[in-house]
Backbone as CSV, one residue per row, in Angstrom:
resi,resn,N_x,N_y,N_z,CA_x,CA_y,CA_z,C_x,C_y,C_z
1,MET,35.877,7.174,2.724,34.989,8.059,2.249,33.595,7.599,1.588
2,LYS,32.051,7.981,2.367,30.971,7.473,1.972,30.532,8.620,1.304
3,ALA,29.746,8.437,0.221,28.770,9.596,-0.639,27.805,9.157,-0.646
4,LYS,26.885,10.119,-0.779,25.112,9.204,-1.045,24.650,10.532,-2.258
5,LEU,23.555,9.427,-2.829,22.908,9.985,-4.221,21.853,10.352,-4.092
6,PHE,21.207,11.489,-4.226,19.855,11.409,-4.142,19.104,12.463,-6.105
7,SER,18.767,11.472,-6.415,18.075,11.923,-7.248,16.610,12.039,-7.749
8,PRO,16.382,13.235,-6.992,15.116,13.319,-7.578,14.307,13.457,-8.725
9,ALA,13.252,13.434,-9.174,11.886,14.085,-10.020,12.183,15.653,-9.550
10,ALA,11.164,15.678,-10.674,10.953,17.395,-10.776,10.402,17.725,-9.592
11,THR,11.230,18.820,-9.050,10.443,19.471,-8.062,10.010,20.679,-7.814
12,GLU,8.647,21.047,-6.874,8.200,22.065,-7.735,8.797,23.327,-6.542
13,THR,9.650,24.152,-7.364,10.246,25.049,-6.199,10.729,26.459,-7.263
14,ASP,11.245,27.812,-6.928,11.297,28.564,-7.654,12.315,28.606,-8.806
15,PHE,12.429,27.140,-8.828,13.488,27.183,-10.241,12.861,27.468,-11.295
16,GLY,11.782,26.690,-11.462,10.599,27.078,-12.454,10.464,27.851,-12.982
17,LYS,10.789,29.201,-12.248,10.473,30.837,-12.792,11.815,31.146,-13.468
18,VAL,13.047,30.430,-12.420,14.414,31.065,-12.756,14.712,30.773,-14.055
19,ALA,14.394,29.322,-14.564,15.133,28.808,-15.829,14.235,29.194,-16.832
20,ASN,13.390,29.597,-16.639,12.329,29.583,-17.710,12.580,31.685,-17.842
21,ASP,13.043,31.983,-17.024,12.635,33.587,-16.832,11.097,34.006,-17.163
22,VAL,10.532,34.003,-16.713,9.324,34.100,-16.201,9.024,34.361,-14.711
23,ASP,7.665,35.127,-14.660,7.196,35.553,-13.216,6.459,34.501,-12.633
24,THR,5.823,33.967,-13.273,5.397,32.732,-12.686,5.065,31.291,-13.471
25,TYR,5.359,30.249,-12.885,5.556,29.061,-13.511,4.550,28.267,-12.992
26,ASP,3.659,27.348,-13.332,2.633,26.168,-13.356,2.990,24.861,-13.235
27,TYR,3.559,24.323,-12.309,4.019,23.001,-12.640,2.956,21.958,-12.604
28,ASP,1.810,22.243,-12.899,0.766,21.611,-12.819,0.622,21.539,-14.519
29,ALA,0.206,22.554,-14.879,0.723,22.761,-16.159,1.597,21.902,-16.949
30,ALA,3.142,22.184,-16.497,4.211,21.509,-17.308,4.333,19.970,-17.209
31,PHE,4.134,19.941,-15.856,4.156,18.529,-15.485,3.154,17.375,-15.165
32,GLY,1.893,18.074,-15.256,0.486,16.946,-14.626,0.885,16.571,-13.179
33,ASP,0.793,15.346,-12.955,1.293,15.008,-11.750,2.182,14.372,-11.602
34,SER,3.499,14.815,-11.962,4.535,14.386,-12.490,5.863,14.945,-11.702
35,TYR,5.902,15.453,-10.800,6.525,16.341,-10.323,6.056,16.158,-8.214
36,PHE,7.315,16.906,-7.878,7.073,16.453,-6.500,6.722,17.814,-5.389
37,THR,6.260,18.214,-4.467,6.404,19.286,-3.631,8.088,19.580,-3.113
38,SER,8.578,20.357,-2.925,9.889,20.705,-1.647,9.440,19.794,-0.935
39,GLU,8.688,19.553,-0.147,8.231,19.133,1.303,8.737,17.737,0.526
40,GLN,7.710,17.100,-0.050,8.307,15.546,-0.570,9.602,15.170,-0.780
41,SER,10.335,15.610,-1.711,11.410,15.480,-1.705,12.710,15.608,-0.468
42,ALA,11.886,16.528,0.130,12.963,16.814,1.658,12.939,15.596,2.590
43,THR,11.576,15.247,2.436,11.267,13.494,3.440,11.864,12.842,2.648
44,TYR,12.430,12.699,1.329,13.060,11.444,0.753,14.374,11.685,1.162
45,LEU,15.094,12.731,0.939,16.136,13.076,1.077,16.497,13.075,2.653
46,LEU,15.529,13.469,3.637,16.135,13.013,4.715,16.210,11.180,5.084
47,GLN,15.035,10.698,4.595,15.008,9.122,4.576,16.795,8.777,4.480
48,LEU,16.932,8.826,2.684,18.292,8.614,2.643,19.556,8.739,3.422
49,PHE,19.277,9.730,4.034,20.234,10.567,4.710,20.841,9.694,6.039
50,HIS,19.264,9.363,6.491,19.282,8.627,8.046,19.260,7.208,7.952
51,ASP,19.470,6.898,6.283,19.599,4.986,6.054,20.563,4.582,6.608
52,ASP,21.787,3.750,6.999,22.854,3.253,7.038,23.258,2.284,6.167
53,ASP,21.718,1.754,5.318,22.406,0.620,4.830,22.542,0.638,3.255
54,HIS,21.612,1.791,2.635,21.425,2.338,1.540,22.448,3.319,0.741
55,ILE,23.198,3.664,-0.224,23.661,4.890,-0.545,23.358,5.600,-1.732
56,VAL,21.994,5.187,-2.545,21.439,5.570,-3.000,19.952,5.671,-3.266
57,GLY,19.641,7.306,-3.364,18.306,7.297,-3.348,17.537,7.751,-4.792
58,ALA,16.262,7.328,-4.911,15.930,7.516,-6.622,14.637,7.368,-6.810
59,ILE,13.683,8.265,-7.394,12.448,8.210,-7.969,12.819,6.769,-9.326
60,ASP,11.377,6.534,-9.341,11.445,5.056,-10.501,10.126,6.643,-11.183
61,ARG,11.050,6.653,-12.757,10.060,7.126,-13.788,8.352,6.921,-14.161
62,GLU,8.622,6.013,-13.857,6.833,4.927,-14.395,6.018,5.195,-13.284
63,THR,6.646,4.958,-12.068,5.450,4.808,-10.829,6.049,6.142,-10.123
64,PHE,7.200,6.739,-10.004,6.608,8.035,-8.915,7.464,7.579,-7.952
65,ALA,7.466,6.256,-7.538,7.876,5.621,-5.947,9.340,6.282,-5.912
66,PHE,9.909,6.585,-4.729,10.927,6.510,-4.063,11.466,5.206,-4.028
67,LYS,12.566,5.273,-4.291,13.536,3.956,-3.426,14.926,4.159,-3.375
68,LEU,14.976,3.363,-1.744,16.580,3.107,-1.718,17.280,2.171,-2.348
69,SER,18.723,2.059,-2.644,19.330,1.144,-2.799,20.394,1.517,-2.543
70,GLN,21.543,0.246,-3.203,22.543,0.322,-2.639,23.360,0.413,-3.902
71,ASN,24.803,0.366,-4.558,25.312,1.053,-5.547,24.660,0.921,-7.265
72,VAL,24.561,1.015,-7.852,24.420,0.724,-8.959,25.105,0.375,-10.022
73,PHE,26.096,0.825,-9.628,27.769,0.199,-10.521,28.255,-0.892,-9.394
74,PRO,28.352,-1.913,-9.310,29.104,-2.534,-8.277,30.514,-2.335,-8.767
75,TYR,30.966,-2.701,-6.882,32.932,-2.497,-6.947,33.393,-3.218,-7.786
76,ALA,34.028,-3.058,-8.999,35.104,-3.796,-9.870,35.554,-4.602,-9.750
77,GLY,36.152,-4.134,-8.485,37.271,-5.361,-7.567,38.589,-5.711,-8.942
78,ASP,38.785,-6.800,-8.990,39.480,-7.648,-10.080,38.920,-7.885,-11.400
79,SER,38.320,-7.005,-11.802,37.312,-7.327,-13.086,38.386,-7.407,-14.661
80,GLY,38.072,-7.969,-14.873,38.827,-7.995,-16.610,38.625,-6.562,-17.550
81,ARG,37.653,-5.627,-16.783,37.656,-4.829,-17.556,38.277,-3.210,-17.140
82,ASN,38.695,-3.560,-16.024,40.074,-2.523,-15.331,40.902,-2.432,-16.071
83,GLN,41.657,-1.233,-15.941,42.931,-0.808,-17.002,43.862,-1.879,-16.583
84,VAL,45.015,-1.867,-17.187,45.955,-3.051,-17.231,47.262,-2.256,-16.748
85,ILE,47.813,-2.255,-15.303,48.801,-1.970,-15.094,50.258,-2.943,-15.115
86,GLU,51.326,-2.276,-16.064,52.623,-2.944,-16.027,53.334,-2.334,-15.295
């Protein structure tokens, strides 16, 4: 089984209105320039989906760059930190 993880930053959708129970929601006022449009997030998600070499897609909180990567936590294998089964 293979799973991919997409970790977007704030994304301009109707969720802001729903989550705050308001009729209008200003993403510029709430996040400044620290959010993405739905189209940008969709583009990043498609990049991750179509990339066979990477399983994680994340947004860097400081630069807002999209990065594809491998496992965040490498496979433990025979690590001494695994449970002991007797």
